[in-house]
C-alpha positions as CSV (number, residue, x, y, z in Angstrom):
1,X,5.2,-4.1,-16.3
2,X,6.4,-1.5,-13.7
3,X,5.5,1.6,-15.8
4,X,2.0,1.8,-14.4
5,X,3.2,1.2,-10.8
6,X,5.9,3.8,-11.1
7,X,3.6,6.4,-12.6
8,X,2.3,7.4,-9.2
9,X,3.6,10.7,-7.8
10,X,5.3,9.0,-4.9
11,X,6.5,5.8,-6.6
12,X,7.5,7.7,-9.7
13,X,10.0,10.0,-7.9
14,X,13.7,9.6,-8.7
15,X,14.6,9.0,-5.1
16,X,12.1,6.1,-4.8
17,X,13.3,4.5,-8.0
18,X,16.9,4.7,-6.9
19,X,16.1,3.3,-3.5
20,X,14.0,0.5,-5.1
21,X,16.7,-0.6,-7.6
22,X,19.5,-0.2,-5.0
23,X,17.4,-2.5,-2.7
24,X,17.1,-5.0,-5.5
25,X,20.9,-4.8,-6.1
26,X,21.6,-5.4,-2.4
27,X,19.0,-8.2,-2.1
28,X,21.4,-11.1,-3.0
29,X,24.0,-9.8,-0.6
30,X,21.3,-9.3,2.1
31,X,20.0,-12.9,1.5
32,X,23.5,-14.3,1.8
33,X,24.2,-12.3,5.0
34,X,20.8,-13.3,6.4
35,X,21.4,-17.0,5.8
36,X,24.9,-16.7,7.3
37,X,23.5,-14.9,10.3
38,X,20.8,-17.5,10.7
39,X,23.5,-20.2,10.6
40,X,25.5,-18.3,13.2
41,X,22.4,-17.9,15.4
42,X,21.6,-21.6,15.0
43,X,25.2,-22.5,15.9
44,X,25.0,-20.2,18.9
45,X,21.7,-21.8,19.9
46,X,23.3,-25.3,19.6
47,X,26.3,-24.1,21.6
48,X,24.0,-22.8,24.3
49,X,22.1,-26.1,24.3
50,X,25.3,-28.1,24.5
51,X,26.3,-25.9,27.5
52,X,23.0,-26.8,29.1
53,X,23.5,-30.5,28.5
54,X,27.1,-30.2,29.8
55,X,25.8,-28.6,33.0
56,X,23.2,-31.3,33.3
57,X,25.7,-34.0,33.0
58,X,27.9,-32.3,35.6
59,X,24.9,-32.0,37.9
60,X,24.0,-35.7,37.4
61,X,27.6,-36.9,37.7
62,X,27.0,-38.4,41.1
63,X,23.9,-40.4,40.0
64,X,25.7,-41.6,36.9
65,X,28.7,-42.8,38.9
66,X,26.7,-44.6,41.6
67,X,24.3,-46.3,39.1
68,X,27.1,-47.4,36.8
69,X,29.1,-48.7,39.8
70,X,26.0,-50.6,41.0
71,X,25.3,-52.0,37.6
72,X,29.0,-53.0,37.2
73,X,29.0,-54.6,40.6
74,X,25.8,-56.5,39.7
75,X,27.3,-57.9,36.5
76,X,30.5,-58.9,38.4
77,X,28.6,-60.6,41.2
78,X,26.4,-62.7,38.9
79,X,29.4,-64.9,38.1
80,X,29.8,-65.8,41.7
81,X,26.1,-66.2,42.4
82,X,25.8,-68.7,39.5
83,X,28.4,-70.9,41.3
84,X,26.9,-70.8,44.8
85,X,23.2,-70.1,44.2
86,X,22.3,-73.7,45.1
87,X,23.9,-73.2,48.5
88,X,21.8,-70.3,50.0
89,X,23.9,-70.1,53.2
90,X,27.2,-69.8,51.4
91,X,25.7,-67.4,48.9
92,X,24.2,-65.2,51.6
93,X,27.6,-65.2,53.4
94,X,29.3,-63.9,50.3
95,X,26.7,-61.2,49.6
96,X,26.7,-60.1,53.2
97,X,30.5,-59.8,53.3
98,X,30.4,-57.8,50.1
99,X,27.6,-55.4,51.4
100,X,29.5,-54.9,54.6
101,X,32.7,-54.1,52.7
102,X,31.0,-51.6,50.4
103,X,28.7,-50.2,53.1
104,X,26.7,-48.0,50.7
105,X,24.1,-50.5,49.7
106,X,21.0,-51.5,51.6
107,X,20.3,-55.0,50.3
108,X,22.2,-57.3,47.8
109,X,20.4,-60.4,46.6
110,X,19.5,-62.9,43.9
111,X,15.9,-63.7,42.9
112,X,15.2,-66.8,40.8
113,X,12.6,-67.0,38.0
114,X,9.9,-68.2,40.4
115,X,10.1,-64.9,42.4
116,X,11.8,-66.5,45.5
117,X,14.8,-64.8,47.0
118,X,16.9,-67.3,49.1
119,X,20.3,-65.7,48.5
120,X,20.7,-62.2,50.0
121,X,22.7,-60.1,52.3
122,X,19.9,-60.3,54.9
123,X,20.2,-64.2,55.3
124,X,16.4,-64.4,55.0
125,X,14.2,-65.9,52.3
126,X,11.5,-63.7,50.7
127,X,8.6,-64.5,48.4
128,X,8.7,-61.6,45.9
129,X,6.2,-62.9,43.4
130,X,3.8,-60.0,44.1
131,X,6.6,-57.4,43.7
132,X,6.3,-55.0,40.8
133,X,9.9,-55.6,39.9
134,X,9.3,-59.4,39.6
135,X,6.2,-58.8,37.6
136,X,8.0,-56.4,35.2
137,X,9.0,-58.6,32.2
138,X,12.0,-56.3,31.5
139,X,13.6,-57.5,34.7
140,X,14.5,-60.9,33.2
141,X,15.7,-59.6,29.8
142,X,17.6,-56.3,30.5
143,X,19.1,-54.3,33.2
144,X,16.6,-52.0,35.0
145,X,16.7,-49.2,37.6
146,X,13.6,-48.6,39.7
147,X,12.7,-46.4,42.6
148,X,10.7,-47.6,45.6
149,X,9.1,-45.5,48.3
150,X,9.3,-48.5,50.7
151,X,11.3,-51.5,49.8
152,X,9.9,-55.0,50.5
153,X,13.3,-56.1,51.9
154,X,15.0,-52.9,53.0
155,X,11.8,-51.2,54.3
156,X,13.3,-47.8,53.2
157,X,13.0,-45.4,50.3
158,X,15.4,-47.0,47.9
159,X,16.7,-47.2,44.3
160,X,16.9,-50.8,43.0
161,X,19.3,-51.9,40.2
162,X,18.6,-55.2,38.6
163,X,20.7,-57.3,36.1
164,X,19.3,-60.5,34.5
165,X,21.4,-63.7,35.2
166,X,21.8,-66.1,32.3
167,X,23.1,-69.7,32.3
168,X,23.7,-71.4,29.0
169,X,21.6,-68.8,27.3
170,X,18.7,-69.4,29.7
171,X,17.5,-66.9,32.2
172,X,17.7,-68.3,35.8
173,X,16.8,-65.0,37.6
174,X,18.1,-61.6,38.3
175,X,20.6,-60.0,40.6
176,X,19.7,-56.7,42.4
177,X,21.3,-54.1,44.5
178,X,19.2,-51.7,46.6
179,X,20.7,-48.4,47.7
180,X,19.2,-45.5,49.7
181,X,17.7,-42.8,47.6
182,X,19.4,-40.0,49.5
183,X,22.8,-41.3,48.3
184,X,21.8,-40.2,44.8
185,X,22.2,-36.5,45.6
186,X,23.8,-34.4,42.9
187,X,26.8,-32.4,43.7
188,X,26.1,-28.7,44.2
189,X,27.5,-26.4,41.5
190,X,29.8,-23.6,42.6
191,X,28.0,-21.1,40.4
192,X,24.3,-20.8,41.5
193,X,23.4,-19.2,38.1
194,X,24.4,-22.5,36.5
195,X,22.3,-24.6,38.9
196,X,18.9,-26.0,37.5
197,X,15.6,-25.5,39.2
198,X,15.3,-29.3,39.5
199,X,17.1,-32.4,38.5
200,X,15.1,-35.6,38.0
201,X,16.2,-39.1,37.1
202,X,13.7,-41.6,35.5
203,X,13.7,-45.0,33.9
204,X,12.4,-46.2,30.5
205,X,8.9,-46.6,31.9
206,X,8.8,-42.9,32.8
207,X,8.9,-43.6,36.6
208,X,10.9,-41.1,38.7
209,X,13.9,-42.7,40.4
210,X,15.3,-39.7,42.2
211,X,14.8,-35.9,42.5
212,X,16.4,-33.0,44.3
213,X,12.9,-31.8,45.1
214,X,10.1,-33.6,47.0
215,X,7.9,-35.8,44.9
216,X,5.0,-33.3,44.6
217,X,7.2,-30.4,43.5
218,X,9.1,-32.6,41.2
219,X,5.8,-33.7,39.5
220,X,4.8,-30.0,39.2
221,X,8.0,-29.1,37.3
222,X,7.7,-32.0,34.7
223,X,6.7,-31.0,31.2
224,X,3.0,-31.0,30.7
225,X,3.2,-31.8,26.9
226,X,5.8,-34.5,27.0
227,X,5.4,-37.7,29.1
228,X,8.6,-39.0,30.5
229,X,8.5,-42.3,28.6
230,X,8.6,-40.3,25.3
231,X,11.9,-38.8,26.4
232,X,13.9,-42.0,26.7
233,X,15.6,-41.9,23.4
234,X,19.4,-42.5,23.0
235,X,20.1,-38.8,22.0
236,X,20.5,-35.8,24.2
237,X,17.8,-33.2,23.7
238,X,16.8,-29.7,24.8
239,X,13.2,-28.4,24.4
240,X,10.9,-25.8,25.8
241,X,7.5,-26.6,27.4
242,X,5.2,-25.5,30.1
243,X,5.1,-27.2,33.5
244,X,1.9,-28.2,35.4
245,X,1.6,-24.7,36.7
246,X,1.6,-23.3,33.1
247,X,5.1,-21.7,33.5
248,X,7.4,-21.9,30.5
249,X,10.5,-24.0,31.3
250,X,13.5,-25.3,29.4
251,X,14.3,-29.0,29.8
252,X,17.5,-30.8,29.1
253,X,17.4,-34.6,28.9
254,X,20.5,-36.9,28.8
255,X,20.9,-40.7,29.1
256,X,22.7,-41.5,32.4
257,X,22.8,-45.3,31.9
258,X,22.2,-46.3,28.3
259,X,18.7,-47.8,27.8
260,X,18.0,-47.7,31.5
261,X,18.2,-44.3,33.3
262,X,17.9,-40.8,32.1
263,X,18.4,-37.4,33.8
264,X,16.4,-34.3,33.1
265,X,17.3,-30.8,34.3
266,X,14.7,-28.0,34.6
267,X,15.6,-24.4,33.8
268,X,13.8,-21.1,33.8
269,X,13.0,-19.7,30.3
270,X,15.5,-16.8,30.9
271,X,18.4,-18.9,32.0
272,X,21.7,-17.2,31.4
273,X,23.0,-20.4,29.7
274,X,20.7,-19.9,26.7
275,X,21.4,-16.2,26.2
276,X,23.6,-15.5,23.2
277,X,26.2,-12.9,23.4
278,X,25.8,-9.4,22.2
279,X,27.7,-10.0,18.9
280,X,25.4,-12.9,18.1
281,X,22.3,-10.8,18.7
282,X,23.8,-7.9,16.7
283,X,24.6,-10.1,13.8
284,X,20.9,-10.8,13.3
285,X,20.2,-7.1,12.7
286,X,23.4,-6.4,10.8
287,X,22.0,-7.0,7.3
288,X,19.0,-4.7,8.0
289,X,21.4,-2.0,9.5
290,X,23.6,-2.3,6.4
291,X,20.6,-2.0,4.1
292,X,19.3,1.1,5.9
293,X,22.7,2.7,6.0
294,X,23.2,2.0,2.3
295,X,19.8,3.6,1.5
296,X,20.4,6.6,3.7
297,X,23.8,7.2,2.1
298,X,22.4,6.7,-1.4
299,X,19.4,9.0,-0.7
300,X,21.7,11.7,0.8
301,X,24.1,11.6,-2.1
302,X,21.3,11.5,-4.6
303,X,19.5,14.4,-3.0
304,X,22.7,16.5,-2.6
305,X,24.0,15.7,-6.1
306,X,20.9,15.6,-8.2
307,X,17.4,15.9,-6.7
308,X,18.0,19.3,-5.0
309,X,19.4,20.8,-8.2
310,X,16.7,19.2,-10.4
311,X,14.1,20.7,-8.1
312,X,15.8,24.1,-8.4
313,X,15.8,23.7,-12.2
314,X,12.2,22.8,-12.1
315,X,11.3,25.9,-10.0
316,X,13.2,28.0,-12.6
317,X,11.2,26.5,-15.4
318,X,7.9,27.0,-13.5
319,X,8.8,30.7,-12.9
320,X,9.6,31.1,-16.5
321,X,6.3,29.5,-17.5
322,X,4.3,31.7,-15.2
323,X,5.9,35.2,-15.7
324,X,8.7,34.6,-18.3
325,X,11.5,35.5,-15.9
326,X,14.9,33.9,-16.2
327,X,16.9,32.8,-13.1
328,X,19.2,35.5,-11.6
329,X,21.7,33.1,-10.1
330,X,22.7,30.1,-12.3
331,X,24.2,27.0,-10.8
332,X,27.7,27.3,-9.4
333,X,30.8,25.2,-9.9
334,X,29.7,22.6,-7.2
335,X,26.8,21.3,-9.3
336,X,27.4,18.2,-11.5
337,X,28.3,19.0,-15.1
338,X,25.2,17.2,-16.5
339,X,22.8,19.4,-14.5
340,X,24.7,22.6,-15.5
341,X,24.4,21.5,-19.1
342,X,20.7,21.0,-18.6
343,X,20.3,24.5,-17.2
344,X,22.3,26.0,-20.1
345,X,20.0,24.2,-22.5
346,X,17.0,25.5,-20.7
347,X,18.3,29.1,-20.7
348,X,19.1,28.9,-24.4
349,X,15.6,27.5,-25.0
350,X,14.0,30.2,-22.8
351,X,15.9,33.0,-24.7
352,X,14.7,31.5,-28.0
353,X,11.1,31.3,-26.7
354,X,11.3,34.9,-25.5
355,X,12.6,36.1,-28.9
356,X,10.0,34.0,-30.8
357,X,7.2,35.4,-28.6
358,X,8.4,38.9,-29.1
359,X,8.3,38.4,-32.9
360,X,4.9,36.8,-32.7
361,X,3.6,39.6,-30.5
362,X,4.9,42.2,-33.0
363,X,3.3,40.2,-35.9
364,X,0.0,39.9,-34.0
365,X,0.0,43.6,-33.1
366,X,0.7,44.5,-36.8
367,X,-2.0,42.0,-37.9
368,X,-4.5,43.6,-35.5
369,X,-3.7,47.1,-36.7
370,X,-4.1,46.0,-40.3
371,X,-7.4,44.3,-39.5
372,X,-8.7,47.3,-37.6
373,X,-7.7,49.4,-40.5
374,X,-9.5,47.1,-43.0
375,X,-12.7,47.1,-40.9
376,X,-12.5,50.8,-40.4
377,X,-12.0,51.5,-44.1
378,X,-14.8,49.0,-45.0
379,X,-17.1,50.8,-42.6
380,X,-16.2,54.2,-44.0
381,X,-16.7,52.9,-47.6
382,X,-20.1,51.5,-46.7
383,X,-21.1,54.8,-45.1
384,X,-19.8,56.6,-48.2
385,X,-22.0,54.3,-50.3
386,X,-24.9,55.0,-47.9
387,X,-24.4,58.7,-48.3
388,X,-24.4,58.4,-52.1
389,X,-27.5,56.3,-51.9
390,X,-29.1,59.0,-49.7
391,X,-28.5,61.5,-52.4
392,X,-30.0,59.1,-54.9
393,X,-33.0,58.7,-52.7
394,X,-33.7,62.4,-52.6
395,X,-33.7,62.5,-56.4
396,X,-35.8,59.4,-56.8
397,X,-38.9,60.1,-59.0
398,X,-41.4,57.8,-57.1
399,X,-42.0,56.7,-53.6
400,X,-41.6,53.1,-54.7
401,X,-38.1,53.8,-55.9
402,X,-37.3,55.6,-52.6
403,X,-38.5,52.6,-50.5
404,X,-36.3,50.2,-52.5
405,X,-33.3,52.4,-52.2
406,X,-34.0,52.9,-48.4
407,X,-34.1,49.2,-47.9
408,X,-30.9,48.7,-49.7
409,X,-29.3,51.6,-47.7
410,X,-30.5,50.0,-44.5
411,X,-28.8,46.7,-45.4
412,X,-25.6,48.5,-46.2
413,X,-25.7,50.4,-42.9
414,X,-26.2,47.1,-41.1
415,X,-23.0,45.8,-42.6
416,X,-21.2,49.0,-41.7
417,X,-22.4,48.6,-38.1
418,X,-20.9,45.0,-38.0
419,X,-17.5,46.3,-39.2
420,X,-17.6,49.1,-36.7
421,X,-18.2,46.7,-33.9
422,X,-15.4,44.5,-35.1
423,X,-12.7,47.2,-35.3
424,X,-13.8,48.6,-31.9
425,X,-13.3,45.1,-30.3
426,X,-9.7,44.4,-29.2
427,X,-9.8,40.8,-30.3
428,X,-11.7,41.5,-33.6
429,X,-13.0,37.9,-33.6
430,X,-16.2,38.1,-31.5
431,X,-18.8,40.9,-31.1
432,X,-21.6,41.5,-28.5
433,X,-24.7,40.5,-30.4
434,X,-26.9,42.4,-27.9
435,X,-25.2,45.8,-28.5
436,X,-25.0,45.1,-32.2
437,X,-28.7,44.4,-32.5
438,X,-29.6,47.4,-30.4
439,X,-27.7,49.8,-32.8
440,X,-29.2,48.1,-35.9
441,X,-32.8,48.2,-34.5
442,X,-32.3,51.9,-33.5
443,X,-31.2,52.8,-37.0
444,X,-34.0,50.8,-38.6
445,X,-36.6,52.6,-36.4
446,X,-35.1,56.0,-37.2
447,X,-35.4,55.2,-40.9
448,X,-38.7,53.3,-41.1
449,X,-40.9,54.6,-38.3
450,X,-42.6,58.0,-38.4
451,X,-42.3,60.2,-35.3
452,X,-45.9,60.3,-34.3
453,X,-46.8,56.8,-35.4
454,X,-47.9,55.7,-31.9
455,X,-46.1,52.3,-32.2
456,X,-44.8,51.0,-28.9
457,X,-41.4,49.4,-29.3
458,X,-39.8,47.2,-26.5
459,X,-36.4,45.6,-26.6
460,X,-34.7,43.0,-24.4
461,X,-31.1,41.8,-25.2
462,X,-28.7,39.5,-23.4
463,X,-25.0,40.1,-23.8
464,X,-24.0,37.2,-26.1
465,X,-20.7,37.0,-27.9
466,X,-20.8,35.7,-31.4
467,X,-18.2,35.2,-34.1
468,X,-17.5,37.6,-36.9
469,X,-18.8,35.2,-39.4
470,X,-22.2,35.0,-37.7
471,X,-22.5,38.8,-37.0
472,X,-23.2,39.8,-40.6
473,X,-26.1,37.4,-41.3
474,X,-27.6,38.0,-37.8
475,X,-27.5,41.8,-38.3
476,X,-28.9,41.6,-41.8
477,X,-31.7,39.1,-40.7
478,X,-32.6,41.4,-37.8
479,X,-32.7,44.5,-40.1
480,X,-35.0,42.7,-42.6
481,X,-37.3,41.4,-39.9
482,X,-37.6,44.8,-38.2
483,X,-38.3,46.4,-41.5
484,X,-41.0,43.9,-42.2
485,X,-42.5,44.4,-38.8
486,X,-42.6,48.2,-39.3
487,X,-44.2,47.6,-42.7
488,X,-47.0,45.4,-41.4
489,X,-47.5,46.7,-37.8
490,X,-50.9,48.1,-37.0
491,X,-53.2,48.5,-34.0
492,X,-54.7,45.2,-32.8
493,X,-58.1,44.6,-31.3
494,X,-58.4,47.0,-28.4
495,X,-54.7,47.6,-28.1
496,X,-52.0,49.9,-29.6
497,X,-49.6,48.8,-32.3
498,X,-46.4,47.4,-30.8
499,X,-43.2,45.7,-31.7
500,X,-41.1,43.6,-29.4
501,X,-37.5,42.5,-30.2
502,X,-35.5,40.2,-27.8
503,X,-32.3,38.2,-27.9
504,X,-32.0,35.6,-25.2
505,X,-29.4,33.0,-24.1
506,X,-31.4,29.7,-23.7
507,X,-28.6,27.2,-23.3
508,X,-24.8,26.8,-23.0
509,X,-24.4,27.3,-26.7
510,X,-27.9,28.3,-27.9
511,X,-29.6,31.7,-28.4
512,X,-33.1,32.7,-29.5
513,X,-34.0,35.9,-31.5
514,X,-37.7,36.8,-31.3
515,X,-39.4,39.7,-33.1
516,X,-43.2,40.2,-32.6
517,X,-45.5,42.8,-34.1
518,X,-49.2,43.4,-34.1
519,X,-50.8,42.8,-37.6
520,X,-53.0,45.4,-39.3
521,X,-54.6,46.2,-42.6
522,X,-51.3,46.2,-44.6
523,X,-50.7,42.6,-43.8
524,X,-52.2,41.4,-47.0
525,X,-50.4,43.8,-49.3
526,X,-48.4,42.1,-52.0
527,X,-44.6,42.7,-52.1
528,X,-41.6,41.4,-53.9
529,X,-40.9,38.8,-51.2
530,X,-37.2,39.6,-51.2
531,X,-37.1,40.3,-47.5
532,X,-38.6,36.9,-46.7
533,X,-36.2,35.1,-49.0
534,X,-33.3,37.0,-47.4
535,X,-34.5,36.1,-43.9
536,X,-34.6,32.4,-44.9
537,X,-31.1,32.6,-46.4
538,X,-29.6,34.3,-43.4
539,X,-31.2,31.8,-41.0
540,X,-29.7,28.9,-43.0
541,X,-26.3,30.7,-42.9
542,X,-26.6,30.8,-39.1
543,X,-27.6,27.1,-39.0
544,X,-30.7,28.2,-37.1
545,X,-34.3,27.0,-36.9
546,X,-36.7,29.7,-38.2
547,X,-40.3,29.8,-37.2
548,X,-42.9,32.5,-38.2
549,X,-46.4,32.1,-36.7
550,X,-49.6,34.1,-36.3
551,X,-50.9,34.0,-32.8
552,X,-54.2,35.9,-32.3
553,X,-53.3,38.6,-34.8
554,X,-49.7,38.9,-33.7
555,X,-46.9,37.9,-36.1
556,X,-44.0,36.3,-34.3
557,X,-40.6,35.5,-35.9
558,X,-38.5,33.1,-33.8
559,X,-34.9,32.1,-34.7
560,X,-33.1,29.5,-32.6
561,X,-29.5,29.3,-33.6
562,X,-26.2,28.0,-32.1
563,X,-23.6,30.2,-30.5
564,X,-20.3,28.2,-30.4
565,X,-18.1,29.2,-27.5
566,X,-15.0,28.3,-29.5
567,X,-14.0,30.4,-32.5
568,X,-14.3,28.8,-35.9
569,X,-11.0,27.7,-37.4
570,X,-9.4,30.3,-39.7
571,X,-7.7,28.9,-42.8
572,X,-4.8,30.7,-44.5
573,X,-5.2,30.1,-48.2
């Protein structure tokens, strides 16, 4: 199936085919290397993401510690609150003493299911039924962490931690601890390169609890394509998104308090923590570099060991084909043995061809000499016969006998002219029909036309090469036609007697012979009709279309015959 594809001059070259099949051979290795490098790159990416998550956890360590401590304290205090909740004064004394001892919380209190807070570190009772925390159904079922811009009790920007209080599997309220938001400040990293642009904590409802930046700037740095409530899964994750300003950021999300609080760090796209080392980047290009290096080495070796020598051998063959010259300097010892053997085979073949051509040339030269000799001797013999007939004509008793002998002599001389043209031609296969007819017509006029006859003869011949087999019938047909024209030519009405002979090339392989004469009184004389029969026979031999018409007293003979450009096949019997 690849033969048609590889037949092209470029694709069919030896170098291309070797490179193609070498690439196919290296393909499995390249695929394995590519897969391994992809795995290395993915592992490097995972390692970079884990580093980003580790830095995020380190940056949010303070928030994690404070929130877990507050939740742990809340769970511990619920046991005491259940015992003294029916005595608000005693309960408040206990919570107030705990708050004063810890000193980092704003308010500590208990809210029953009705939304009333009678036990708190403030010693005051509050109706919190309209508070968003009380209205949140999660508050009575699970622990929650919420941020508040202005607390109902603390009257300050606070972070509120709640834990539901159960008694005999029945919710009786929730315990809460309120702490100032500024206490949730992340520790500053020693390396500023490893510090995020922003660190935000948020709860399961997607509400921001704390942020290192002000609220407006924190909202700007949040991912535009991912709402915070969609990022509250149990797993750590790193993703890329655009912020509200359209800038591409990298976000790392970790759970600070399982199921309650999450931290998200914001990083620039080109953060150094996500950059893989040089070896990791290089490993991605290593299969391609190996493939290119293999192809370069293979092409260099192939060109040095084979292609260059094959091209040189090809040039030697082309030079031999053009001018039959053999190489002066054969291949040296550094050439592979196989190519040296090819050159030796070529030189042996070239020597054999030169010897065969020399023998053929000698044979052809000898054949041409013999053919020339044959045509020359045939011409001489025909002229000898013509001379004998000339002697017979002078001794002929009657004019009728003389005319018959002259016609026969004219035909013999026409054949002699053909053989003369053939042995004068170098190839002896084709003759110039124009020159041949010019000689035949001139001889026929010398024989058949009296000197003071007053007949005007015009001739027009194209140079047309015809085969030797067509030269004899064409010359004999012309001789017969000119003889007939001389026999019947006469003065026309108001004009002199005239004869016109022409040979024209009318197509790529067609020619037309045209002989015209004015008719006179001898046109109706009876003859033997031999000339007409010969003209018909010769036209058939030429495979031509013969037409003889009388146009206004002018007799016109037209012969349209083929002139093949290729020589007819010669058979050796």
